[in-house]
C-alpha positions in Angstrom: -64.0 84.0 39.6 -64.5 87.8 39.0 -67.9 89.0 38.5 -68.3 92.6 38.2 -66.8 94.0 41.1 -67.3 90.8 43.4 -65.5 88.0 44.0 -67.5 84.8 43.6 -66.5 81.1 44.1 -67.8 78.2 42.2 -70.3 76.9 44.6 -72.3 80.3 45.5 -75.9 80.8 44.4 -75.7 84.1 41.8 -79.3 84.5 42.3 -78.7 85.3 46.2 -76.5 88.6 45.0 -78.9 89.9 42.5 -82.3 89.3 44.0 -83.6 92.2 46.0 -86.3 90.2 47.9 -83.9 87.4 48.8 -81.5 89.8 50.3 -84.6 91.6 52.3 -85.8 88.0 53.4 -81.8 87.5 54.3 -81.8 90.6 56.5 -85.1 90.1 57.7 -84.0 86.9 59.1 -80.6 88.1 60.5 -82.5 90.9 62.1 -84.8 88.8 64.0 -82.1 86.0 64.8 -79.9 88.2 66.1 -82.3 89.7 68.6 -83.6 86.4 69.4 -79.8 85.4 70.2 -78.9 88.5 72.1 -82.2 87.5 74.4 -80.2 84.3 75.4 -78.4 84.9 78.8 -76.6 81.6 78.9 -73.6 82.7 76.9 -73.0 79.1 75.6 -76.5 79.0 74.5 -75.9 82.0 72.9 -72.9 81.4 70.8 -74.4 78.1 69.6 -77.3 80.2 68.2 -75.7 82.3 66.4 -73.8 79.7 65.0 -76.8 77.7 64.1 -78.5 81.1 62.5 -75.3 81.5 60.4 -75.5 77.9 59.1 -79.2 78.7 58.6 -78.2 81.8 56.4 -75.6 80.0 54.4 -78.2 77.1 53.4 -80.5 79.7 52.6 -78.4 80.9 50.1 -77.5 77.3 48.8 -74.2 76.9 50.3 -73.5 73.3 51.7 -72.4 73.3 55.3 -72.8 71.2 58.2 -74.2 71.3 61.5 -72.1 73.4 64.1 -70.5 71.6 66.9 -72.7 71.0 70.1 -70.9 72.9 72.7 -70.2 71.3 76.2 -72.7 72.3 78.4 -75.6 73.0 76.3 -78.6 70.7 77.0 -80.4 69.0 74.8 -83.7 70.6 75.3 -82.3 74.1 74.6 -80.6 73.0 71.8 -83.5 71.4 70.7 -85.3 74.7 71.3 -82.8 77.1 69.9 -82.8 75.1 66.7 -86.9 74.9 66.0 -87.1 78.6 67.1 -84.3 79.6 64.5 -85.9 77.0 61.6 -89.4 78.5 62.5 -87.8 82.1 61.9 -86.3 81.0 58.8 -89.6 79.5 57.7 -91.1 83.0 57.7 -88.7 84.2 55.3 -88.0 81.6 53.0 -90.9 79.3 52.9 -90.0 75.6 53.4 -89.8 74.7 49.7 -86.9 77.4 49.0 -84.6 75.7 51.4 -83.4 72.2 52.0 -83.3 70.4 55.6 
């Protein structure tokens, strides 16, 4: 569907496109998540963290998506730490009531 000058799909939350505070929160989360992911020295952990952060951004936008694939070589304690850290970051920008788990 064409809306204004942007193409939108039926499942996209239009609030996220027009709410400036939502956009600012999304940018803030993205900045913090990118810095965190760049600080990971293990390339497998870095890639997983970037995919997980992308998934969280989509979830905050109201898009339905699944967990990223767990790559070979990423141990469970590292994966759990990455997930907990990024979810905590998301909670600072989007209070738990505004996104689904």
